[in-house]
C-alpha positions as CSV (number, residue, x, y, z in Angstrom):
1,M,1.9,-16.9,-4.2
2,I,-1.1,-16.7,-2.0
3,F,-2.2,-14.4,0.9
4,N,-2.3,-16.5,3.9
5,T,-1.7,-13.6,6.3
6,I,-2.7,-10.0,5.9
7,M,-1.6,-7.1,8.1
8,V,-3.8,-4.1,8.5
9,Q,-2.1,-0.9,9.6
10,L,-4.3,1.4,11.7
11,D,-3.7,5.0,12.6
12,V,-3.6,5.8,16.2
13,D,-5.8,8.9,15.8
14,S,-8.5,7.3,13.6
15,P,-11.3,4.7,14.3
16,A,-10.4,1.2,13.7
17,A,-13.6,0.0,12.1
18,P,-13.4,1.4,8.5
19,R,-10.0,0.0,7.6
20,T,-10.4,-3.1,9.7
21,N,-13.7,-4.0,7.8
22,Y,-12.0,-3.3,4.5
23,A,-9.0,-5.8,5.4
24,L,-11.5,-8.3,7.1
25,E,-13.3,-8.5,3.7
26,L,-10.0,-9.3,2.0
27,A,-9.1,-11.8,4.7
28,R,-12.3,-13.7,4.2
29,R,-11.9,-13.7,0.5
30,F,-8.5,-15.2,0.6
31,E,-9.2,-17.3,3.7
32,A,-6.4,-15.5,5.4
33,T,-5.4,-14.7,8.9
34,L,-5.8,-11.0,9.8
35,I,-3.2,-9.2,11.9
36,G,-4.0,-5.7,13.3
37,F,-1.1,-3.3,13.9
38,A,-0.8,0.2,15.3
39,A,2.2,2.4,16.6
40,A,2.9,5.9,17.4
41,D,6.0,7.7,18.8
42,S,6.0,9.8,21.9
43,Y,9.2,11.5,21.1
44,V,9.2,15.4,21.2
45,F,12.2,17.9,21.0
46,V,12.1,20.9,23.2
47,P,14.7,23.5,22.5
48,G,16.4,25.6,25.3
49,D,18.4,25.0,28.3
50,D,15.6,23.2,30.1
51,G,14.5,21.2,27.2
52,G,15.6,17.9,28.4
53,M,13.3,18.0,31.5
54,A,10.5,19.5,29.6
55,A,10.8,16.9,26.9
56,A,10.8,14.1,29.3
57,E,7.6,15.2,31.0
58,I,5.8,15.8,27.6
59,M,7.1,12.4,26.4
60,R,5.8,10.7,29.6
61,E,2.3,12.3,29.0
62,R,2.3,11.5,25.3
63,R,3.3,7.8,26.1
64,I,0.2,7.5,28.5
65,E,-2.0,9.0,25.8
66,I,-0.7,6.7,23.1
67,E,-1.1,3.8,25.4
68,D,-4.8,4.7,26.1
69,R,-5.4,5.0,22.2
70,L,-3.7,1.7,21.5
71,K,-5.9,0.0,24.1
72,I,-9.0,1.5,22.5
73,L,-7.9,0.5,18.9
74,K,-7.1,-3.2,20.1
75,E,-10.7,-3.4,21.6
76,E,-12.3,-2.0,18.5
77,F,-10.3,-4.3,16.1
78,L,-10.8,-7.5,18.1
79,G,-14.4,-6.8,18.6
80,L,-14.9,-6.7,14.9
81,V,-12.8,-9.6,13.8
82,G,-13.1,-12.0,16.7
83,D,-10.6,-14.5,18.2
84,D,-9.2,-15.7,14.9
85,A,-7.1,-12.5,14.4
86,T,-4.1,-11.3,16.3
87,W,-3.1,-7.8,17.4
88,R,0.3,-6.0,17.5
89,E,1.3,-2.6,18.9
90,E,4.4,-0.7,19.8
91,I,5.4,2.7,20.9
92,G,7.9,4.1,18.4
93,D,8.3,5.3,14.9
94,P,5.3,3.9,13.1
95,T,6.9,3.7,9.7
96,R,9.9,1.8,11.0
97,L,7.9,-0.5,13.1
98,L,5.4,-1.4,10.3
99,A,8.3,-2.4,8.2
100,K,9.6,-4.6,11.0
101,H,6.3,-6.3,11.6
102,A,5.6,-6.7,7.9
103,R,7.7,-9.8,8.0
104,A,4.7,-11.7,9.7
105,A,2.5,-11.0,6.6
106,D,2.1,-11.8,2.9
107,L,0.2,-8.4,2.3
108,V,0.2,-5.1,4.2
109,V,-2.9,-3.0,4.0
110,T,-3.0,0.7,4.7
111,G,-4.7,3.9,3.6
112,T,-4.1,6.9,1.4
113,P,-1.4,9.1,3.1
114,V,-2.7,12.4,4.7
115,S,-0.8,15.5,3.6
116,G,1.0,17.2,6.3
117,A,0.2,14.5,8.8
118,D,2.4,14.2,12.0
119,H,4.9,11.4,11.1
120,H,5.3,10.4,14.8
121,R,1.6,9.3,14.5
122,V,1.0,8.4,11.0
123,V,2.9,6.0,8.7
124,D,4.9,7.4,5.7
125,I,3.3,5.2,3.1
126,G,6.1,5.8,0.4
127,T,8.8,4.8,2.7
128,S,6.9,1.8,3.9
129,V,6.6,0.6,0.2
130,L,10.3,0.8,0.0
131,S,11.1,-0.8,3.2
132,A,8.5,-3.3,4.1
133,G,9.7,-6.1,1.7
134,R,6.0,-7.1,1.2
135,P,3.4,-5.8,-1.2
136,V,1.6,-2.8,0.2
137,L,-2.2,-2.4,-0.7
138,I,-3.3,1.2,-0.2
139,A,-7.0,1.4,0.3
140,A,-9.2,3.6,-1.9
141,D,-10.8,6.5,0.0
142,R,-14.2,4.8,-0.2
143,L,-12.6,1.7,1.4
144,V,-14.2,-0.7,-1.0
145,P,-11.9,-3.8,-1.4
146,P,-10.5,-4.5,-4.9
147,D,-12.9,-6.3,-7.2
148,P,-10.8,-9.0,-8.6
149,K,-12.7,-9.0,-12.0
150,K,-10.7,-6.1,-13.6
151,V,-7.2,-5.0,-12.9
152,L,-4.8,-2.5,-14.4
153,V,-1.1,-3.1,-14.3
154,A,1.0,0.1,-14.7
155,W,4.0,-1.5,-16.3
156,K,7.7,-0.4,-16.8
157,D,10.4,-3.0,-17.4
158,T,12.0,-2.7,-14.0
159,R,12.6,-5.2,-11.2
160,E,10.1,-3.5,-9.0
161,A,7.3,-3.7,-11.6
162,R,8.2,-7.5,-12.2
163,R,7.9,-8.0,-8.5
164,A,4.6,-6.2,-8.2
165,V,3.1,-8.5,-11.0
166,T,4.3,-11.5,-9.0
167,D,3.1,-10.3,-5.8
168,A,-0.4,-9.4,-7.3
169,L,-1.0,-12.8,-8.6
170,P,-3.7,-13.6,-6.0
171,F,-5.7,-10.8,-7.4
172,L,-4.7,-11.4,-11.0
173,T,-5.6,-15.0,-11.2
174,G,-9.2,-14.4,-10.4
175,A,-9.6,-11.5,-12.8
176,Q,-11.6,-11.5,-15.9
177,D,-9.8,-8.8,-17.6
178,V,-6.1,-7.6,-16.9
179,L,-4.9,-4.6,-18.8
180,V,-1.0,-4.1,-18.9
181,A,-0.5,-0.5,-19.7
182,T,3.0,1.0,-20.4
183,I,4.2,4.3,-21.7
184,E,6.4,4.4,-24.7
185,E,9.6,6.3,-23.6
186,Q,12.1,5.8,-26.2
187,N,11.8,2.5,-28.3
188,Q,8.3,1.4,-29.2
189,R,9.7,-2.0,-30.3
190,D,11.2,-2.5,-26.8
191,A,7.9,-1.5,-25.2
192,R,5.9,-3.8,-27.3
193,E,8.2,-6.7,-26.6
194,S,8.2,-6.0,-23.0
195,V,4.4,-5.9,-22.4
196,S,4.1,-8.9,-24.8
197,D,6.4,-10.9,-22.4
198,V,4.2,-9.8,-19.4
199,V,1.0,-10.7,-21.1
200,R,2.3,-14.2,-22.0
201,Y,3.7,-14.7,-18.5
202,M,0.2,-14.0,-17.1
203,M,-1.5,-16.2,-19.7
204,R,0.6,-19.0,-18.6
205,H,-0.7,-18.5,-15.1
206,G,-4.2,-18.7,-16.6
207,I,-4.8,-15.0,-16.5
208,K,-6.8,-13.2,-19.2
209,A,-4.5,-10.3,-20.1
210,R,-4.0,-7.8,-22.8
211,S,-1.8,-4.8,-23.3
212,E,-1.8,-1.2,-24.3
213,I,1.1,1.2,-25.1
214,L,0.4,5.0,-24.3
215,D,2.2,7.8,-26.1
216,S,5.2,9.2,-24.4
217,D,3.9,12.8,-24.9
218,R,1.2,12.3,-22.4
219,R,1.8,14.9,-19.6
220,D,0.0,13.5,-16.7
221,A,0.8,9.8,-16.4
222,C,-1.0,9.3,-13.3
223,E,-4.3,10.8,-14.6
224,T,-3.9,8.6,-17.8
225,I,-3.5,5.4,-15.7
226,V,-6.3,6.2,-13.3
227,G,-8.5,7.2,-16.2
228,L,-7.8,3.9,-18.0
229,A,-8.6,2.1,-14.8
230,H,-11.9,3.8,-14.4
231,G,-12.6,3.4,-18.1
232,M,-12.3,-0.3,-17.9
233,G,-14.2,-0.6,-14.6
234,A,-11.1,-1.7,-12.6
235,N,-10.6,-0.4,-9.1
236,L,-7.2,-1.8,-8.5
237,V,-4.0,-0.6,-10.0
238,V,-0.7,-2.7,-9.8
239,A,2.6,-0.9,-9.9
240,G,6.2,-1.1,-8.8
241,G,8.0,1.7,-7.0
242,Y,11.6,2.4,-6.5
243,G,13.7,5.0,-4.8
244,H,15.8,6.1,-1.7
245,S,14.3,6.9,1.6
246,R,11.9,9.9,1.6
247,L,13.4,11.2,-1.5
248,F,12.2,8.5,-3.7
249,E,11.6,8.6,-7.4
250,W,9.1,6.3,-9.0
251,A,8.6,4.4,-12.3
252,F,6.9,6.5,-15.0
253,G,9.1,9.5,-14.0
254,G,7.0,10.3,-10.8
255,M,3.7,8.8,-12.0
256,T,3.6,6.4,-9.0
257,R,4.3,9.1,-6.5
258,S,1.2,10.9,-7.8
259,L,-0.7,7.6,-7.8
260,L,0.3,7.1,-4.1
261,R,-2.0,10.1,-3.3
262,N,-4.7,9.3,-5.7
263,G,-7.4,7.9,-3.4
264,S,-9.9,7.1,-6.1
265,V,-8.7,3.7,-6.7
266,N,-7.0,0.8,-4.7
267,R,-3.4,0.6,-5.4
268,L,-0.9,-2.3,-4.9
269,F,2.7,-1.4,-4.9
270,S,5.8,-3.6,-4.5
271,N,9.5,-2.7,-4.3
């Protein structure tokens, strides 16, 4: 597994430079091609007898406004990355369109979701993790790309977590220290066997890995995981997520849902 192509998702109402520079540094590190992507939906619902005509006019105005914003984003993006990168844009549901265009990339880069944001203009990150079919790297708020020296893997013995470990191999193989952390839920013996297998798997890939089993009575698993990451000097957490549409449930009984919103660390999710 290598990252030959990285897609960076840009919000239509935000400047292109911060997230583009973040993704550009990753692309240079992995010698990958960079793809810029942005989308927003002009749809609007206007109730009432004359709602149809009013909605059509508002949608026409919104489409023009979105087209203008996409043009500006494209110019900013290409001005930063040069001719080696490519650009994709569409008008429509940004979450659905990102999942569709993710087929062109090995890795999707986006940012921490904004609470209460307009879903017509901002991607639903949780749904994107579930639907992209690609690993999704959510940038830390400081927009400092992951340092491959130290990585924390939030492990639970699920298909999604196994997928995440494999998808993260380009980061893990260059790391000096990888901590596989799991929460003991019922059987400590099963937990130890599980993390031991993962550590051995990584070691066979030349990865320096170790493990830690956390007590099941810890109340805030997300805080514990992020605290472990900060404690070991890691700014990348790898995790698997699973669920159904927007009503998703995550590994560690909701930990990943909280981790999704914790912008203090870079997070790589796979489904």
